[in-house]
C-alpha positions as CSV (number, residue, x, y, z in Angstrom):
1,M,14.4,-30.3,13.8
2,H,12.1,-30.9,10.8
3,P,13.1,-28.5,8.0
4,A,10.7,-29.9,5.5
5,L,7.0,-29.9,6.5
6,I,5.6,-31.6,3.4
7,K,7.4,-33.1,0.4
8,I,5.4,-34.1,-2.7
9,G,7.7,-34.9,-5.6
10,P,9.7,-31.8,-6.4
11,L,7.4,-29.6,-4.2
12,T,8.6,-28.9,-0.7
13,I,6.8,-26.9,1.9
14,H,9.4,-25.8,4.5
15,T,8.4,-25.7,8.1
16,Y,10.2,-22.5,8.6
17,G,8.2,-20.6,6.0
18,A,4.9,-22.1,7.2
19,L,5.4,-21.1,10.8
20,V,6.7,-17.6,9.9
21,A,3.6,-17.1,7.7
22,A,1.4,-18.4,10.6
23,G,3.1,-15.9,12.9
24,F,2.4,-13.0,10.5
25,L,-1.3,-14.1,10.1
26,L,-1.9,-14.5,13.8
27,G,-0.3,-11.1,14.5
28,I,-2.4,-9.4,11.8
29,A,-5.6,-11.0,13.0
30,L,-5.0,-9.8,16.6
31,A,-4.2,-6.3,15.4
32,V,-7.3,-6.0,13.3
33,R,-9.4,-7.3,16.2
34,Q,-8.0,-4.8,18.6
35,A,-8.5,-2.0,16.1
36,K,-12.2,-2.8,16.0
37,R,-12.4,-2.8,19.8
38,Q,-10.8,0.6,20.0
39,G,-12.9,2.1,17.2
40,V,-9.8,2.6,14.9
41,P,-10.6,2.0,11.2
42,H,-9.7,-1.6,10.9
43,E,-9.4,-1.4,7.2
44,R,-6.5,1.0,7.6
45,I,-4.9,-1.4,10.1
46,A,-5.2,-4.3,7.7
47,D,-3.6,-2.3,4.9
48,L,-0.8,-1.1,7.3
49,A,-0.3,-4.8,8.3
50,F,0.2,-5.7,4.6
51,Y,2.9,-3.1,4.1
52,I,4.5,-4.0,7.4
53,V,4.7,-7.7,6.5
54,I,6.3,-7.0,3.1
55,S,8.9,-4.5,4.5
56,A,9.6,-6.8,7.5
57,I,10.5,-9.7,5.3
58,L,12.6,-7.5,3.0
59,G,14.4,-5.8,5.9
60,S,15.0,-9.0,7.8
61,R,16.4,-10.8,4.8
62,L,18.5,-7.9,3.7
63,L,20.2,-7.6,7.1
64,Y,20.8,-11.3,7.2
65,V,22.4,-11.3,3.8
66,L,24.6,-8.3,4.8
67,M,25.7,-10.1,7.9
68,N,26.7,-13.2,5.8
69,L,27.9,-11.3,2.8
70,S,30.9,-13.5,2.2
71,Y,28.6,-16.5,1.7
72,Y,26.1,-14.8,-0.6
73,A,28.8,-13.1,-2.7
74,D,29.4,-16.5,-4.3
75,R,25.8,-17.6,-4.2
76,P,23.7,-14.4,-5.0
77,L,20.6,-16.4,-6.0
78,D,20.5,-18.1,-2.6
79,A,19.7,-14.6,-1.1
80,L,16.2,-15.0,-2.5
81,K,15.6,-18.4,-0.7
82,V,13.8,-16.9,2.3
83,W,11.8,-20.0,2.9
84,E,14.9,-21.9,3.8
85,G,15.6,-19.7,6.8
86,G,17.7,-16.6,7.4
87,L,15.9,-13.5,8.7
88,V,17.2,-11.0,11.3
89,F,14.3,-9.5,13.2
90,Y,15.9,-6.2,13.8
91,G,16.3,-5.6,10.1
92,G,12.6,-6.2,9.6
93,L,11.7,-4.0,12.7
94,I,13.7,-1.1,11.3
95,L,12.4,-1.1,7.8
96,A,8.8,-2.0,8.8
97,G,9.0,0.8,11.4
98,A,10.0,3.4,8.8
99,V,7.3,2.2,6.3
100,G,4.7,2.0,9.0
101,I,5.4,5.5,10.3
102,R,5.1,7.0,6.8
103,Y,1.8,5.2,6.3
104,I,0.4,6.3,9.7
105,K,1.3,9.9,9.0
106,R,-0.2,9.8,5.4
107,K,-3.5,8.4,6.7
108,G,-3.7,10.7,9.7
109,L,-3.7,7.9,12.3
110,A,-2.5,8.5,15.9
111,L,1.1,7.2,16.0
112,Y,1.3,5.9,19.5
113,E,-2.2,4.5,19.5
114,T,-1.5,2.6,16.3
115,V,1.9,1.1,17.3
116,D,0.3,0.0,20.6
117,I,-2.3,-2.0,18.6
118,F,0.6,-3.9,17.0
119,A,2.8,-4.4,20.0
120,P,1.3,-7.6,21.3
121,S,1.0,-8.9,17.7
122,L,4.8,-8.4,17.3
123,A,5.4,-10.5,20.4
124,I,3.1,-13.4,19.6
125,G,4.0,-13.4,15.9
126,H,7.7,-13.5,16.6
127,A,7.1,-16.3,19.2
128,V,5.5,-18.5,16.5
129,G,8.2,-17.5,13.9
130,R,11.0,-18.6,16.3
131,L,9.5,-22.1,16.3
132,G,10.1,-22.0,12.5
133,C,13.8,-21.1,13.3
134,F,14.0,-24.1,15.5
135,S,12.5,-26.4,12.8
136,A,15.0,-25.1,10.2
137,G,18.0,-25.1,12.6
138,C,18.9,-21.5,12.0
139,C,19.8,-19.1,14.9
140,Y,21.2,-22.1,16.7
141,G,22.9,-22.2,20.1
142,S,26.4,-22.9,21.3
143,P,27.5,-26.3,22.4
144,T,26.3,-27.2,26.0
145,D,25.8,-30.1,28.3
146,V,22.6,-28.8,30.0
147,P,19.9,-31.5,30.4
148,W,17.6,-29.7,27.9
149,A,20.2,-29.5,25.1
150,V,19.0,-30.5,21.7
151,T,20.8,-32.4,18.9
152,F,20.0,-31.8,15.2
153,T,20.3,-34.9,13.0
154,D,18.4,-33.9,9.8
155,P,20.9,-33.2,7.0
156,E,18.8,-30.4,5.7
157,A,19.0,-28.5,9.1
158,L,21.1,-25.4,9.2
159,A,22.5,-26.2,12.7
160,P,25.6,-28.3,13.2
161,L,24.6,-32.0,13.3
162,G,25.3,-34.5,16.1
163,I,26.2,-31.8,18.7
164,E,24.3,-31.0,21.8
165,I,23.5,-27.2,21.7
166,H,21.4,-24.7,23.4
167,P,17.8,-24.4,22.0
168,T,18.1,-20.6,21.7
169,Q,15.2,-20.5,19.3
170,L,12.9,-21.9,22.0
171,Y,14.4,-19.6,24.7
172,E,13.4,-16.6,22.5
173,S,10.0,-18.0,21.6
174,G,9.2,-18.6,25.2
175,G,10.4,-15.1,26.2
176,E,8.3,-13.5,23.4
177,F,5.2,-15.4,24.6
178,L,5.8,-14.1,28.2
179,I,6.2,-10.5,26.8
180,F,2.9,-11.0,24.9
181,L,1.1,-12.0,28.1
182,V,2.6,-9.0,30.0
183,L,1.5,-6.6,27.2
184,I,-2.1,-8.0,27.2
185,G,-2.2,-7.5,30.9
186,L,-1.0,-4.0,30.6
187,R,-3.5,-3.2,27.9
188,K,-6.4,-4.1,30.3
189,R,-5.1,-1.4,32.6
190,G,-5.5,1.3,30.0
191,P,-1.9,2.7,30.0
192,R,-0.9,5.9,28.2
193,A,-0.6,5.6,24.4
194,G,2.9,4.4,23.5
195,T,3.5,2.4,26.7
196,L,2.8,-1.0,25.1
197,F,5.1,-0.5,22.1
198,F,8.0,0.8,24.1
199,G,7.3,-1.8,26.7
200,Y,7.7,-4.4,24.0
201,L,10.9,-2.8,22.8
202,L,12.3,-2.8,26.3
203,G,11.4,-6.5,26.9
204,Y,12.5,-7.8,23.6
205,S,15.8,-5.9,23.5
206,A,16.7,-7.3,27.0
207,L,15.6,-10.8,25.9
208,R,17.7,-10.7,22.7
209,F,20.7,-9.3,24.5
210,F,20.9,-12.2,26.9
211,T,20.0,-15.0,24.5
212,E,22.7,-13.9,22.1
213,F,25.3,-15.0,24.6
214,L,24.1,-18.5,24.0
215,R,24.1,-18.3,20.2
216,G,26.6,-20.3,18.3
217,D,26.1,-18.9,14.8
218,L,27.1,-15.2,15.2
219,P,30.5,-13.5,15.0
220,K,31.3,-11.4,18.1
221,V,33.6,-8.4,18.7
222,A,34.8,-7.7,22.3
223,G,32.4,-10.5,23.5
224,I,29.2,-9.1,21.9
225,S,27.5,-9.4,18.6
226,S,26.3,-6.5,16.4
227,T,22.7,-7.5,17.3
228,Q,23.6,-7.2,21.0
229,A,25.0,-3.7,20.4
230,L,21.7,-2.7,18.7
231,S,19.8,-4.3,21.6
232,I,21.6,-2.0,24.0
233,V,20.7,1.1,21.9
234,L,17.0,0.1,21.6
235,F,16.8,-0.8,25.3
236,L,18.0,2.7,26.2
237,V,15.6,4.3,23.7
238,A,12.7,2.3,25.3
239,V,13.7,3.4,28.8
240,V,13.9,7.1,27.9
241,M,10.5,7.0,26.1
242,L,8.8,5.1,28.9
243,L,10.1,7.7,31.4
244,R,8.8,10.5,29.2
245,L,5.4,8.9,28.9
246,R,5.2,8.8,32.7
247,R,5.4,12.6,32.9
248,P,2.1,14.4,33.6
C-alpha cells in the first residue's frame, strides 16, 4: 500500500525492507531471550542468528529470481534490489536450515533444542515480514469481490493497480501470528525437543498451501504452484517427525 516509507531527496527507505528487517530483529531478540532462559549459550544463538539471517536473505532472493528468471535475464542488476521486494520464504528456510545445522554441529549444540528456540521466532518474524510484502504489493492475491478486498493505487506498488484483490499477505501474516501464539503455548507445557520446530513446519506448510490458491502472481501447473508442491512435502515430513517424537 505504501512502498516508500521515507523519501529524502534521492534517498528512499522502502517499507518492505524496514519491516523485513524489523521481523528479523524481533525474531533474533526472542531467540536470544529464550536461550538465556534455557541456559543455552546465548552468544552462540546470537552468532547462529546472524548466519541464519544472511543465508535466509540469500536463499529467499535466489529462489525468487529463479522463479522469475525470464524477467531477470534481461535485468540482471535488478536481482540485487532486495529492498524493493521479492523473497520466497522456502528458499530462505532451506538455505538457512542447511547453514544452521552445520553451525549447530560444529559448536556441539543440541539440534532439536536449538531449532525449537528459533521456531516461534520464525513465526513472528515472518508475520511482520509479510506486512512488508503488503506494503510493497508483492505476493499479491487474485481478483475478488469479497468485502475485505484491497485495491492498490500507488504506482510504485508491485501489485496490479485499480483492481480489487485478496490481501493474501495479510492472510499469511495473521496465520503466522496464530502459529506463534500456539507455539508459545506449547512451549509452556514443556514438550519433547523438536516438537516446536516441526509443529511450526506443519502449521506453516498448511497455511501456505491454502493461501497459495488465492495468490494472483504465481504460475500453476495442474492447479497448484511449485510452492504448494513443496508445502505438501514439508507437511508430510513434519507429520512423520512429530509421530516419531511421540514414541517413548
